[in-house]
N, C-alpha and C positions, 0 to 999 in steps of 0.2 A: 341596507347595511344593518346588521344587528350588533348592538354593543352588549356582548354576552356577560353573564354573571361571572363566568370564569375569568374573563378579562378584567372585570371590576375587582375581582378578588385579588388579582396580582397587585393592583394599585393599593387595595386595602392593606395587604400584608406589608407592602413597602412602608406605608405610613405608620401602620400599627407597630411594626418592629422598631421604627425610629422613635415613636412615642414611648414604647415599652422599654427601649434601651435607656431612655431618659430616666425611667423609673428604677433602674438599677436592679432589675429582676434577673436572677441567675438562671431561671428555668421558665420557659414559655409553654403555655398550653397549646395542644395540638389543634390547629384550626384548618379545616378542610372545606372544600366546596360543599360537601354533604352537610357539615356542621352549620355552615352559614345558611344553607337552605332550610335546615330544620329549625334553627333558632328564629328565623324570620318568616316561617310558614304562615303566620297569622298577621304579618305586618306588610305584605307586599300587594295586598288586594286594593284595587281602585276604590277610593272613597270608603274604606272600612271605618266603621264607627268604633272608636277606641273604648267607648263605655258600654258597648254591647255586652250583656251578661254572657259569661262563659268564655270570654276571650282569654286564652291562656298564653302567657308570655315566658321568655326564658327566665328560669329561676332555679331554685334548689329543692330537691325532694328529700324531706326528712319528716320526723314525727313531731316537730315543734309546733306550737300554737302561739297565737298572739297574746292570749291571756295566760298568765303564769300564776299558779296558786302558791301561796306561802306567806310567811310573815314578812311584813314590810321592812326593808333595809334602807334607812335614809342616811347611811354613812357614805354611800358611793357617789361619785361625781359622774354626771352624764356629759359626754363630749359629743358635740354636734357641729355641723358645718355652718360657718358664717361667711359673709362676703362684704367686708367694709374696708375702708382705706387703711393701708398698712403704713403710711408715711407719718412723719411727725405732725402732719396737718390734721390728723384725726382728732376730732373735738366733740363736744357735747351739744352742739346745736343741731337738732334733728332736721333742719331745713337746709343746712349747708351740704354741698356735694361731698365734702370730706368728713361730715359729721355722722352721728348715729343714724343708721339708715334702716331700710325695710327688713333686713335680715336680723336686726336686733330689736326692732319695735315690739314684737310679740312678748319678749321677756320683760322689757323694762317699762312698757306703756300698756295700760289697759285700754280696751276698746269700748265704745258705746254699745256695740253689738257685733257679733260675728256673722258673716254671710256665707251661705253655701247654696248652690243650685241643686244639690243632690241630697236625698232622693227627690226633693222638691224645693222650690225657692223658699229659703228660711233665713230670718234674722233672729239669732238667739242673743238676748240681751246679756250684757256683762256689767258695765257701769250703770246702765239704765235699769230702773225699776219698771218703767213702762214707756211706751210711745204710741202715738196715734197720728195717722195722716188722713185728714178728712177736709174736704172743701178747700184744697190747696194750702192747708195749715198743718204743719208738723209740730206736735207738742211732745217734748221729751222731759221725763222726770227722772232724776238721778236717785240712786239708792241713798239712804240716809247714812250719816257718819263716815263718809269716805275721807281718806287722807292721802296726801302726797308723802313721798318717802322721807321728807324732813319733819313729818308730824303735823304740818299745817293742813287746814281743812280744804278739801276739794269740793267746790260747789258750783252753782249756776254761773257765777261770775267767771270762773275758769273756763266754762264751756263757751261763754261769749268770746273770751279771749282766743280760745282755740279756733272758733269759726272765723273771727276777724283776721287772724293770722293767715287764713286761707284765701284772703282776697287776692285775686290775680293768680292764684295757684290752683284753686279748686273749681271744678265745673259748677258747683253749687251756686257760685256768685253770678253765673250767667242767667240764673232763674230765680234767685232769692229777691223778693221785694223788700223785706225788712226782717229784723231779728230783735227779740225783746226778752227781757228777764221777767218772769211771772212771779217767782218767789225764789228763795235760796236754793231750791232744788230743781226748779222748772224753768225751761226756756221755750219760746214759741217762735217758729220761723214761718213767715208767710211767703208763698211762692207764686209765680205767675203761671204755673202749670200744675196739672194733676198727674203728671207722669209718674208711674211707679218706680222709675229709675231714680227719682228723688231720694228714695230710701237708701239706694246704693251709695249715692254721693254724700249723704248726710250721716247715716248710721255707722257704716263700716269704716271707721277711722280711729286711729289711736289718739288718746288725749295726752298732749305733750307739753302744753304751755301754761304753767302756773301763772296766774295773773300778777302775782307779786314780782315776777321776773319779766314777763312779756307784756304786761298791761300797757306800758308806754307805747310799745310798737303797735299793739292792737288798736289804741286810740287813733293813731295815724292812719291805719288801714281802714278803720271805721269811717273816718272823714272822707277818704277816697270813695268808699262804697256808697256813702250817702249823698255825696255832692258831685261826683265826677263820673257817674255812669249814665248812659242814655238807653232808654228802652225803645227797641225797634218794633213798631207795630206789625211789620210784615213778618219778621222772624220770630216774634214773641219771646225775645230774650234781651238781656242787657249786654252792652259793650262799654268799655272805657273810652272816654273822649281823649283827645290829644293831650290836654292838660293833665287828665287823670293818669295817662300812661307815663308822662314825665314825672309826676309825683310818685307813682308806683315804683319807678326805677330808682328814685332817690331813697325811698323808704326801704326798699329791698337791699340796697347797698349798705345802709346803716344796720338793718336787721341781721344781715349775714356776716357783719363784722363782729358780732357777739359770738365768741368762741370759748366757752368754758371748758375745763378739762372734763373728759368723759366721766370720770369717777366723782366729779363734783356737781354733775347735773342733778336735777330733781325729777323723780320718776313717779308714775302712777301705777305701774305694774307689779307683778309678783316678785320681781328681782331688781337688784341694783348692780351697777358695775363696780366691782371691788378693785380689781387690778387689770392691767392691760399692757401688752407690748406689741411688737410688730408681727407676732405670729399668733397670739391668742388673747382672749378676753375671759376673765373669770367673773361669774355672776354669783352673788349670794342673796339670800332671802331678804326681801323688803320687810323689815320688822313692823312697819306701819300698814301693811296690806291687810285687808279684812279677813284673810284666810291663810293659814300656813300650808304651803305645798308639801307633798310627800317627797319630792325631789328637792333637796336643800342646796345643792351646789351644781352649777352648770359651767362647763368649759366650752367656749366657742373657739373653734380652730379654723384659722384662715387656710384655704386650700393651697395657696401659692401657685407655682407652675405645675405642669403635668407630673414632673419628677417628684416634687414635694408631696403632692396629693396622693399619688399612687404609693409612694413609700410609706406615708402615714397610714394608709389603709392596710397595707401588707404588714405593717408593724403593730397593728391592733390599736391604733390611737383613737379611733372613733367608736362611740357606742352606736350611733346612727349617722347616716349621711345619705344624700341623694345626688351626689355630684356626677358630672358627665364622664363616662369612661368609654373608650373605644371597645369594639367587639372583642378583641384579643384580651385586653385587660379585664373586661367584665367576666369573660370566661375563666380567667385565672382566679379572680376573686371568688366566683361561685365554687370553683374546685377547692380552693384553699379552705373556705369556711363552710363546706358542704354539710357538715354535721351540726354546726352551731348557728348558722345565719338564717334569718327569715327575710323574705323579699316580697314586697307588694308593689303595685304601680299606682301612682296618683295622677288623676287627670289634670293636666296643666291648663288645658284650653288655650294653648299657645301654638303659634305657627312659625316654623322656620322656613324661609324661602328666599327668593332672589328678586330684589327690586331692580327695575330697569329704568334708567334715567332717560326720559323721552326728550330731553333738551339737547342731547348729544347725538351727532351722526355716527352710525346709521340707525341708532336705536329710536330716532324720531319717526321712523317708518314702521307703521303697524305690522306690515307683513314680515319684517325682519324680526320683530319681537315674537310674533306668533311662530315663525320658523325656529327660533331659538327654543321655544317651549316644546315644539314637536320633535326637535332633535335631542331633547333631554329625556333619558330613560329613567324616570322617577322610581320605577320598581327596583331597578338596579341600585339607585342611590339609597333607597330605604334599606336594602340588604346590608349596607356597610355602615349605616348610622347606628347611634346608640340603641341598645335594646329599649323597647318602649316607644319606638318611632312608627307612626302610621302614615300612610300616604296622604298627602294633601289633595285638594280638589284639582283634578286635571282639566277642569273647565276654566280654571283661573278666576273663579267667581269673587273672592276666594274664601267664602264662608266655610268654617270648619265643618268637616263631614259629620261630626257629632252634633252639630246644630241644624243641619240641613233639614232633617225630618221634622223639626219643631217649627221652623220659620219659613218653610216653603210649602206650596201645594203639591199634592201627589202628581208625580210625573213631570213636574216643572223642570227638573234637572235635565231631562231628555231634550228639552227645547234649546239648551245651550250648546254651542259648538265645542267639541272636545279637542283640546290641544295637548293631549297626552302623546306618548312616544309613537311617532309615525314619520319616519324619514322621507318617505315618498311624498307625504303632504308638505313637509318642510321644503323639499326641493321644488314642488309645485308653487308654493308661495313665493319663493325667491325668483323662480323663472318668470312668474307673472308680473314682476316689477322690473324685468330687463336684466336681472343678474344672470351670469353664466359661470359654469364651473370648468376651470382649466387646470390641468395637472393637479387635480385634487383640491384646488382652492376656489372658493367662491369670489367672483369679481363683480363689483357693482356696475351700473350702466355706464360708468366712465372708465371701466377697465382696471379699477383699483381694488385692493383688498384691505378695507379699513380695519384698523386694530380695535378690538373690543376687549376691555379689561374686566376681570372678575376678582373682586376683593373679598377677603374673608379673614377671620381671626385664626391665627395659626395654632392656638392652644386649646380650642374647644373642639372635641372630636366630631360632632355632627356638622359643625361649620367647616372644619378643615378637610375632612374626608369627602364630604359631598361636593365641596367646591373643587377639590383636586380632580375628582372623577368627572364632574361636569365639564371642567375645562378640557380634559382629555377627550371626552365625547364630542364636544363642539369643534375641537381642533380636527379630530378625525373626520367629522362631517364636512369640514372645509372652511370653517370660520377661522379668522386670524385672531386667536385668543392670547391675551397676556394675563397669566395667572399671578395674582398679587396677594400672597399670604402676609398678614401683618400682626404685630403685637396689638393687644387690645386698645391701648391708648392711641396708637396711630390709626387703627381702624375706626375708632370712635370719632376722630376728627375728619378723616377722609370721607366716611359715608354721609357726613353732613355737608360736604363741599360740592361745588358745581362740577368738579373733575370726575366724580364717580361715574361709572357706567353701569355695570352689573355688580350688585353687592349682596352677600349673604347676611341676612338680618332676621331678628324677631320682628314680625309685623302682622297686623290684621288678625291678632288673636282675640280672645274674649275672656281673659283670666279674671277680670274684676267683676264683670256684670253678667257673663254668659249670655250676651245679647248682641244682635247684629249691629246695633248702634256703635258699640265699642269697636267692632271689626272695621266698619267703614269710616268711622271717625279717625281711627289709626291709619287706615289705608290712604285717605285723602288729605290728612293734615300733618303726618309725620315728616320731620325734616330729613329722614332717611329715604323717603320716597322721592322719586325723580320727576315731579310734576312741574309744569310752568309756574313761575312765581306769581303770587297774587298780592296786590297792594293791600296794606292793612285797612280793614274796614270794608273791603270789597268782597263780594260773593265769589265762591269757587265755581267756575263754569267749565264744564267738560262737554266735548262733542264726541259722539260715537263715530269711529272711523268709517264703519260700513254704511250706516244709515244716515249719518250726518245729524242725527237728532241731538238737540241741545239739552243738557241736564244741569239744573242749578243744584249742585251738590250741597251747598250750604243750606238751602231751603229743605232739601230732602233729609239732611241730617237732623234738622230741627223737627221735621215732621215725624221722623222715626223715634227721636227721643221722647216726643210728647205723646205718641200714640199709646193708648191703652186698649185699643181694639185689635183683636187677634187677626182679623182679616186685613185690616188696614196695615198692620205691621208686616204681614206677609207680602202684601202688594208692594210696599216701599222697598222691602228687602229684595224682592225679585227684580225690581227696577235697578237697584244697585248692582245686582248680580249680572244682569244683562249688559250694563255699562262696563263693568270690570272685565267681563268675558270678552267684549269687543276690544277694549283697550289693551288687555294682556300685558300690563306693565308691572305685574307682580306674579311670579311663578311660585305658588306654595308647594313645598316639597314634603314637609313633615308636620303632622300634628302630634304633639308630644304628650306622652304619659310617662312621668318621671319615675324611674326605679327608686324605691325607698328601701334601703338595706339596714337591717337591725342585727348588730353583731353580738351583743350580749344576750345570751339565752335566759338570763335572770331578769330581764327588763319586761315587765308586763305592760301591755298596751290595749287599746280598744280592739275588740274582736274584728277579724277580717279574714277573708279567704286568701291564702297565699298564692303568689304568682299570677294574680289577676288585677285588672284595673278596678279600683274601688268606686263606689257610688254612695258615699255616706258623708254626714256632717263632719265627722272627725278627720277624715282623710281627704280634705280639700284645702288648698292654699299652699303657701311655701312651707318648707320643712319645719321651721320654728313656730309658725302659726299652728300647724298640726300638733306639735308637741305641747304648745301652750294650752290649746283647747282641752287636751286630755288631762294635763296637770290640773287645770281648774276644776275638772269633774272627778278628780281622784282616780283616773283611769291609767295614769302613767306613774310607775314606781318600780323600784328594784325589790326583789325578794331575796331572803337569805338562803 
């Protein structure tokens, strides 16, 4: 049986028209099978590397360039996309789930250093004058004369407060022996490892906690870090003992009860929050920041639902955005702004795929999981996903294709079993465990057709469209599928529950470290994955279904984190890939490269080749991190 692209297109158009109807558009762009094939010609290849040079993606053809020459105009407001709580619960505590979050951090908080893996692994200092990591000791020295937005001094004491407030939250405290203040500008952290990933967990973070406000909390976290952690000689890392966990819970509860108004918080970044409401936040220049930016006013606009977001784009509300759009709407946007828009693609190093809960029947059977993978036509799913989507690993390893060349030996991938689209193989797998197909339905060895649910978010195009199509594919193959589209809040709770079966999620990416440790730590420890539960303090043990080989995942993760040897890192990564390939409990479908759309032709930005995936320091990270890095270096500004 072949699930054709034409058939997928029918599903796509049904969903796309429904989502576009929400957007209130009076005219729809013409979408044909030929257009879909053309737009996705570079996106449907098995294990395509999204950051290969020369990869051209759907965009606009005009004579515009990213750099715009002319006199600076700092009277204009830049409007960008933000994603924060829209309820009255929104507050100024950056650790609260309803507080200032990752999409606002770049504007209002400065970072010790910015990280990028492109074109090579780099930490570019911002608040720091210098840093050195040698013999397990990280020494960091701040720039002189730094200030918070209220005019008070930002110094080494504030850094200590920041790091202590990360106790129980940051990976750093699994490896930090001690932390000390050397002088007013310098701190020193001693670690139990020489892993280069220490730089990622220590340097690339926003400074958010002035000691004057958070110092009391920091002292309580310090007490827990110094007196209630235990060093494990086998794993070479720290864990909190039972009393420490109890104390941590109590301090966290008190800490998260602090909820200042967002515009009353104290900031270290280039901007402060001036005004806010349920739909937008207005940022103005932090007068106490060490440098005045060329962009003086920023407006952060919440996307709302699909209707609100699409309507805002079509109404010209955004200066820049990188939100998810279905194929139909993306084509409409490209057509409407063909002469004035610039588009590039930013490597997200993220993975969208499907977790499989191995605790629930029949998904506890490896052959059923592998059959589901083989009955899923990922190439067809890619063709209906958002532009910038590349096929994930069909070996279910699930290391991102863009990282496989760096972290595996030549030809290693050929040693893994391919669970890409192959319905004959899927039938063979099910028949091999006593399942039979009657009247188009697969029955288990008891003659029953067990229900398998697929949960997804109903408002995210790549989630909704691929899940809908996958459900149809698997139903046509003969599985008894229950499709469960949900609002984000419902999905968020459901995919953490024991009831989930198959769930569309972001998982096993490498957006923070661009390293396989991040991939496998996420795969095996995420609450959205469906692994057997592990008691606190116990190691994660997995057994390969085919060989029966036992893997101590906890130990392997520690080895991978601590390894600075290229060959050793590859060996451990490949062991993880062999295990994940045999388990096949996560089906990676998409590796994302996010479209970045610039609507104002008078906005000058760092140079880039249009309609391609970028490999540069400036074009890595979330949209507002990208903007902030350019603002800091006077590369983002309007011209008259």
